[in-house]
N, C-alpha and C positions, 0 to 999 in steps of 0.2 A: 452505142448499144442502148436500146430503149429500156425503160424501167418497168415494164409490165409484162405479164404473161399468164398463161393458164397452166395449172398443174393437175396432178391426180386428185380427183374429187373423191373423198372418202367419207360416206355418210354425212354429207352436208358441209364438210370442211375441206378447203383446198389447201394443198401444201405450197403456200406461196406467201411472200411478204415483200414489202418495200420499206426502205428506211425513210422515215418522215422527220420533218423538222420539229423542234420542240415548241414552236410557236404556232398559234392559230393563224391561218392564212386568210387574207381578205379575198374577196371574190375576183379582184382584178390582178392579183399577184400571180406570178408564174407558178407552175407545179413545183412541189417540194423537191429538193435536191436529194438524189439517191447516191450514196457513196459506197461502192463495193470494190474491194481489191480481190481479184480472182485468186482462187486456190491454184494448186498445181494443175497442169493440163489434163492429167488423167482423172482429175476429180470432176470433170464435166462430161456429161453424156448427151450427145446430140440426137434429137429425134424430131423430124418435121420442122426443123429450124428453131427448135427450142432447146436451150441448154439448162440442165439441172445442176445447180451447185449443191453438192452433198457435203457431209461433214468430214471428208478426208482431211481438209484443213479449214480452219475457221477464217472468215474474212478478217483482215488485219485492222480494219477501221470500222468502228461502230459508234461514232459520235452521235448522240441524240437518237440512238437506234430504237426502232420499234421492237416489241417483245418477240417478234418472230424473225429476227434478222438473218438467220441462216437458212430458213425454209424458203428459198427463193428460186424463182424461175425467171429467166431473162430471154427475150427474143431479139434477134438481130433484124427482124424484118418489118417491125411496125413503123419505124421512121420512114421507110420507103413506101408506105401506104399499103403493104400487104397485111393480111390478117385472116381470120377464120370467117366463113360464111355463116349466115344466121341459122341454117339447118344443122351445121356442125355444133353451133352453140346450143341448139336444142338437145343434142346427144350429151353434151357436157353437163347441162343442167339436170337432165334426167339421171345421168350417172351420179351426180352429186346428191340427188334427192332419194332415189331408190336405194334402200339399204336394209339394215336389221330391223327397222321399224315395221316392215311388212310382217314379221313374225308375230307381232303383238296385236295387229289389227283385228283379227277374228275375236280374240278375247275382249278387246276394247268395245266391240259392237255388243257383246253380251253384257258387259258392265254398263253400257249406255241404255240398256233396256230392250234391245232387240234390233231387228233388221230395219224397220222404218225409222226409229229414232236415231239409230247409228248413222244411217245414210243421210238423214236431214242435217245433222250436226256436221257430218263430213263435208257435205257440199257447201254449207255456209262458211265454215272455217277455211276450206280450200279456196273459195272465192276471195276471202279476206287475205289469205296468203298470196294469191295472185296479185291482188291490189297492192300489197306492199312491195312486190317485185316491180310493179309499174312505178311506184314511188322511187325505188332505187334507180330505175332507169331514168326517170325525170331528173333526179338530183345528180346522178353520175354523168348525164349528158352535158351538164354545165361545168363539170370539173374534170381534171385529169388525174383522178385517183385510181390507184391500182389495187388496193385492198379495201376490205370492208372497214377495218379499223382506221385506215387513212381517210376514208370518206367521212366517218364519224368525227374524227379529229378536225378535218378541214371545215366541216360545216358547223361544228359545235365548239369544242374546246379541247385543250390538252387532257384535262381530267376525264372527259367523256371518251376520248380516244384510248387512254390507258385503261379505262373501265371495259371498253369493248375488247381490248387485247386480253385482259384478265379473264373475261367471260369466255372467250374463245379457248383459252388455255384450259380452263376448268371443264368446258364442254368436251374437249379432246380427251382429257384424263378420265372423265366419267364414261365416255364412249369406250375407252380401253378396258375399263372394268366390265362393260357390257360384253365385249368380245370374249373375255375370259369365261364369263358365265355361259355364253353361247357354246364355247368349246366344251365345257363341262356337260352342257345339255346334250350335245351330240354324242359324247361318249356314253352317257346314261341311256340314250335312246337305242344305240347299237347294242350295248350290253343287255338291256332289258329284253330286247327282241330275240337275241340269240341265246342268252344264258338264263333267262327267267327273272322273276321279280325279287330275288334275294341276292343279286350279284354284289351289292354294296357291302355285304358282310365279309367279303374278302378284301383285305386292306389294299391290295394292288389294283382292285377294281373300284375302290371307293372314289366318289366324286372329288373329294379334296385332294387325294393323291394324284389322280389323273390330270386334274387342272394344274396342279403345281409342277409335276414332272414334265408335262408337255410344254408348259410355258417356260420352264427352265431350259429345256433342250432345244426348243424350236423358236421361241420368241426372244428370250433374254440375250442370246448372242447377237441377234440383229439390232437390238437396242443400243449396242455399243459401237456398231460399225456403220458403214455407208448404207444408204437405203436405195441407191439408184437401181440396183438389181431387182427391186421389188416393184418398180413402176409397171412392168408388163403384167404383173399379177393383178393389176386393177381390172383387166379384162376378165379374169376369172371371177372376180367379185361381181361384175355386172352379169356375167353368164349365170352365176349361181342364183341370183335374185330372180332373173327371168325364168330360169328352170324351176325354181321353187314355186313360182306363181302357176306354171303349167302343171306341176304335180298336184297342187291344191285343187285345180279344176278337174284333172283326170281322176283323182281319188274320190271325188264326190260321186262320179258316175260308176266307177269300177270297184271302189272299196266297200267293205261290209263292216262298218265300225259301229260300236255302241253309241247311241245318240241320246242326249239329254233333252229336256224341254226346250222348245224354240219359241221365243217371244217376238212379237212384232212391235208393239208399243206399250210396254208394261213397265212404266218407270215414273218416278217423281221428277219434278222440274230440276231438282238439284242433281240427281243421278245422271240425267241425260248428258251432262257435261263431262262425265268421266272419260269420254273418248277424246276430249280435247288434247291432253298431253301426248297421246299417240299420234294424233294428226299433226301437231306441231313438230314432233320428232321426225315423223315421216316426210314432211315437206320442207324441212330445214335445208335449203340450198342457197339461202340468201348470202351467207358468208362467201360462197364461191362465185356468186353472180357478179360482183364488182370486178374481179380480175377477168372473168369471162367477157364482160362488156368491154373492158379495155383492150381486148384482143380482136374485137370485131373489125372486119374490113370496112364495113359501113357503120361507123359509130354514131348512131342517133337513137333517140328514145323510141321512135316508131319501129325501127328494125329490131331492137332488143325486146320491145314489148311483144312483137310477133313471135320471137323465139320463146319468150317466157310463157305466153299463152299456149303455144304448142306443147311445150315441155310439161306444163302443169296438167294439160288434158291427158297426156300419156300417163303421167303418174296417177291421176284420178282414175283412169281406166284400170290400171294394174292394181292399185290399192282397193278399189271398189270390188273388182272381181274376186281378189284374194280374200278380202274380209267377208264377203257374202257367202262364197263357196265354203270357206273354212268354217264359218259359224253354222251354216246349214248342214255341214257334214257331221259336226259333233254337238251342236246345240250348247247347252250350259256346261257340258263336259270338256269343252275346248280348253286347251292349256294356254298359259301366258306366252309360251313359245309354241306356236301351232305345230311345228315339226315334231315336237315330242308326242303328239297325239297319234301319229301315224306308225305303221308297222315297218321297222327297218329291215325285216327279212325280205321285203319286196326289193328287188334290185334297183328299181327306179327311185324308191325312197332312200335306200342306202346311198345311192349316188348323190342325192340332194344333201344328205347328212355330211358326206365327205367334202362336197363342194363348199358347204357353208363353214365347216371347220377350217378348210384351207383358206377361205376368204378371211376368216377371223385371224388366223395365224399370220397372214401376210399384211393385213391392214393395221394390226396393232402397232408394229414398229414405226409405221409412217406417222401415225397420230402421236405416238410417244416421242418421236423425233421433234415434233413441233412443241410439245409440252416441255421437253427437256431444254430446248433452246430458249423458250420463253422464260423459264425459271433462271437459266444461266445468265441471260441478258439482264433480267431484273436484278439478280444478285450483283452483277458488275455495276449497274447503275446505282444501286443503293449503297454499295461499298465505295463508289467513286474510284474504281480501279482504272488506271490508264489503259489505252488501247494496246500498247506494247505488252504490258504486264498481263492483260487479259488474254492476249494471244498465246503467251508463254504458258500460262496456267490452264488453258482451255482443255487439253486432253484429260488431265486429272479431274477437273471440275465436271467435265462431261460424264466421265465414268461414275463418279460419286453420285451425281444427280440421277443418272440412269438406274443405278442399283437401288437407290431410295424410292424412286417412282415405281419401278417394277415391283419391289417388295410391298409397297403400299397398295398398289392395284391388286396384287394377288391376295393380300389379307382381306381387303374389302370384298373381293369377289367370293372368297371362301365363306364369308359369313353373310352373304346376300342370298336369300333363299331362292329367288327366281328373277327372271328378266323384267317382270312386271314393275318391280320397284325402281330399277334404274331407268326404265323408259319414262316413268312419271317424272323423275328428277331431270332427265335430259329434256323432256318436254317443257319443263319450267324454264330451262335455259334457252331452249329454242324459241319460246315465246318472246324472249327479250330481243333476239335477232330478227324475228319475223314482224313483230308489232311495235315494240317500244322504240328501238333505235330508228327505224324508218319513220315513225311518227314524229320523233324529235327532229330528225333531219328535215322533214317536210315543213314542220312548224318554223324551224330556223330559216329555211329557204323562203318561206312566205313572209315572215316578219323580220328578216335580216336587214342588213344595212341598205342593200339595194331596194328591198321592198319598201323601206320607209320613204323612198322618193316617189313611190307609185301610189295613186289614190286607193284608199281602202274600199275596193269595189265588192259587189256581192260575190264574185268569183273568188276573191281572196278570202272573204268571210267563210265561204264553203270549204276552201282548202284548210283554213284554220280549224274548222269543225271536224274535217276528216282526220287531220293530224291529231287532234285531241282525242277523237274516237279511237284511233289506233293505239295511242298511249294507254288509254283506259282499258281497252280490250286486252292489251299486252300485260298490263299489271294484273288484271283479273285472271288471265290464263296462267301467268306465272304463279300467283298465289294459289290458284286451284291445283295446278300440277304439283307444286311443292308440297301442299297440304296432303294431297293424295299419296305422294311418295312417302311422306313421314307416316301416314296412316298405315300404308302397306308394310312399313318397317315394324311398326308396333303390333299390327295384326296382319300377319302374312296370309296369302290366299290359302284356302282350305282345299285346293285341288289335290287329286289323288297322286301321291308320289309314285315314281317308277320303281323304286326299291322299297320294300317294306320288311 
């Protein structure tokens, strides 16, 4: 059985992992050894030749395990030369990128100073995001890595690999908080449309109660059990995003909404970058791209680059249309979650509200599964627990971690006023995946051990310059997005609340 595969892409994170060795591998060494002892037969679900190992039982052996050792998909067909075509890879990348970030794009264009400035920054950073995908394709074509963190470990060091795993875990957790906020937003939108602007004065309609009770009844039970039944719901998530984009376009022509001032390019040079965190969050599919590449039938940089270019163009079209139509519909009055600005009494808008809530309810457990396993494996490694003892104590450890994580995400979501804050924080983490790690990998690939045997030509100098540029841009985007997130926490948006 091969050691790589593609899983469900959930807002830029793929539910997949490979066990990697604890040492940095040289370029001529074979691929890392992956050791997995399968669970019981019923814990595997086959679809299109791919088996999903769920947490019905934990793998018995996790020596030197990666932080995502149970979130694993394995394929039987790669050794025989089978795999996915490049156009199916396009769908997978689009599926990974398009997500909740679309809700914040219209507001981000307003914060960036208007239509012209928002589109300029959008195109520039989308081009840079595409370039980093090409870097990943170049580095991945020379190595047999199956996950993003394994690629970082293989090219850099154990410390960088562990850092990548931790960043992915934190990214998943903050995304879980985002989904709870989105669920609360959809309840508020529906209640405000049907019951008026004073609905929150009833305790059972209050946002904090609806978020908590819906998460307790619909999300929490799934966080303790197997997640294989939720894989098919990923199609609902893709449908909801495409449907939302269609609603944004349709409501521009058919809706009669109050509109605030619309700017084209009325912004200072510092404000223009306020859209960067949303762009980074919206295009963060880089973590998923390494396992997608490993599943290609024709695994080479040119084929994967073709898939990346096509996927990014699709995302650029969807995000650009949604951002411009959403902003032009409401102007400065557009909400951080654009769906909150529409009237849910319209059946087409109400359907979008329901689909988005359903996407959030079914996506949360998948991401929480990865975070839970990451923390559980890290706990086992730090405590130096033997594999046998870890397998015996796994059920109890899993439940305790799940309860703590769920409670923590609920508390943070309850006291987060809007999605704008978490999008900024997620954008800071996404900048690390999109710019910093690819830049470091390119630098290591250019100046690595094999590179020292090659004359330092102008082409190599240019690659070093590109690598350093990506690292600098990534650190700039990270610092900017994180600062904006903290600023929004201290000074929340003054947008009109749905309940007064």
